[in-house]
C-alpha positions in Angstrom: 6.8 -67.9 0.6 9.2 -69.0 2.9 13.0 -68.0 2.6 14.5 -69.6 5.6 14.9 -73.2 4.6 18.0 -75.1 4.0 18.8 -74.5 0.4 21.6 -73.1 -1.8 20.1 -69.7 -1.8 19.6 -69.4 1.8 23.3 -70.5 2.5 24.6 -68.3 -0.2 22.5 -65.4 1.1 23.7 -66.0 4.8 27.2 -66.4 3.7 27.4 -63.2 1.4 25.3 -61.2 4.1 27.7 -62.4 6.9 30.7 -61.8 4.9 29.6 -58.1 4.2 28.9 -57.5 7.9 32.3 -59.1 8.7 34.1 -56.6 6.3 32.3 -53.7 7.8 32.7 -54.7 11.4 36.2 -56.2 11.8 38.1 -53.0 11.3 36.0 -51.1 13.7 36.1 -53.8 16.3 39.9 -54.2 15.8 40.7 -50.5 16.1 38.7 -50.4 19.3 40.5 -53.1 20.9 37.4 -55.4 21.3 39.1 -58.2 19.1 42.7 -57.9 20.4 43.6 -61.5 20.0 41.5 -62.0 16.8 43.9 -60.6 14.2 43.5 -64.1 12.4 40.2 -62.9 11.2 42.0 -60.5 8.9 44.3 -62.9 7.3 44.4 -63.2 3.5 44.1 -66.9 3.5 40.7 -66.7 5.5 39.6 -63.8 3.3 40.3 -65.6 0.0 38.6 -68.7 1.3 35.4 -66.8 2.0 35.7 -65.2 -1.4 36.1 -68.4 -3.3 33.4 -70.1 -1.2 31.0 -67.1 -2.1 31.8 -67.6 -5.8 31.2 -71.6 -5.7 27.9 -71.4 -3.7 26.8 -68.3 -5.7 27.5 -69.9 -9.1 25.9 -73.1 -8.3 22.6 -71.6 -6.8 22.1 -68.9 -9.2 23.2 -70.9 -12.2 20.6 -73.8 -11.1 17.9 -71.2 -10.6 18.5 -69.5 -14.0 18.8 -72.8 -16.0 16.0 -74.8 -14.3 13.5 -72.2 -12.8 13.2 -68.8 -14.1 15.6 -67.7 -16.8 15.9 -64.1 -15.6 19.1 -62.3 -15.7 18.7 -59.9 -12.9 20.1 -62.4 -10.2 23.0 -63.4 -12.7 23.8 -59.7 -13.3 23.8 -58.9 -9.5 26.0 -62.1 -8.7 28.6 -60.9 -11.5 28.8 -57.3 -10.2 29.3 -58.7 -6.7 31.9 -61.4 -7.8 33.6 -58.5 -9.7 33.5 -56.2 -6.8 35.0 -58.8 -4.6 37.8 -59.7 -7.1 38.7 -56.0 -7.5 38.5 -55.5 -3.8 41.5 -57.8 -3.2 43.8 -55.3 -4.9 42.5 -52.0 -3.3 44.0 -50.0 -0.5 43.1 -51.5 3.0 40.4 -48.9 3.8 38.7 -49.1 0.4 39.1 -52.9 0.3 36.7 -53.4 3.3 34.1 -51.0 1.9 34.3 -52.6 -1.6 34.1 -56.2 -0.2 30.9 -55.4 1.7 29.3 -53.8 -1.3 30.3 -57.1 -3.3 28.8 -59.2 -0.4 25.6 -57.2 -0.3 25.3 -57.5 -4.1 25.7 -61.2 -4.0 23.3 -61.6 -1.2 20.8 -59.6 -3.2 21.3 -61.9 -6.1 20.5 -65.0 -4.0 17.4 -63.2 -2.6 16.1 -62.4 -6.1 17.0 -65.9 -7.4 15.1 -67.5 -4.5 12.2 -65.2 -5.2 12.1 -66.0 -8.9 12.6 -69.7 -8.4 9.7 -69.8 -5.9 7.5 -68.2 -8.5 8.3 -70.7 -11.2 7.6 -68.1 -13.9 9.2 -69.7 -16.9 9.3 -67.7 -20.2 7.0 -69.1 -22.9 8.7 -70.9 -25.7 7.1 -70.9 -29.1 7.2 -74.1 -30.9 7.9 -74.2 -34.7 
């Protein structure tokens, strides 16, 4: 099974994973002075843009996988947990915000991985006809 192809789950996984890494690394790098002129990386507009993009790609990819391929709730639940954590993180204290956003990003990345795995297996639940 090949995961690294240009599909929505790969893009969603990559974006969510990089977002989580960004949320963990940016505060450390800014505090060390390594990104002194890159304060724009922490602007609310950029962060909301990343969150909204993650929700759009995630909803599209995981919804498509659920309805067309596998009908398993696990990726949907992981994505909803991740989206909820991302939404809640916007209203937390600055230090907690970065940690919560990273957890939400990793949750969404895991949802994309599971969605990809289940979509590739093509295991559909059997439906009894009446």
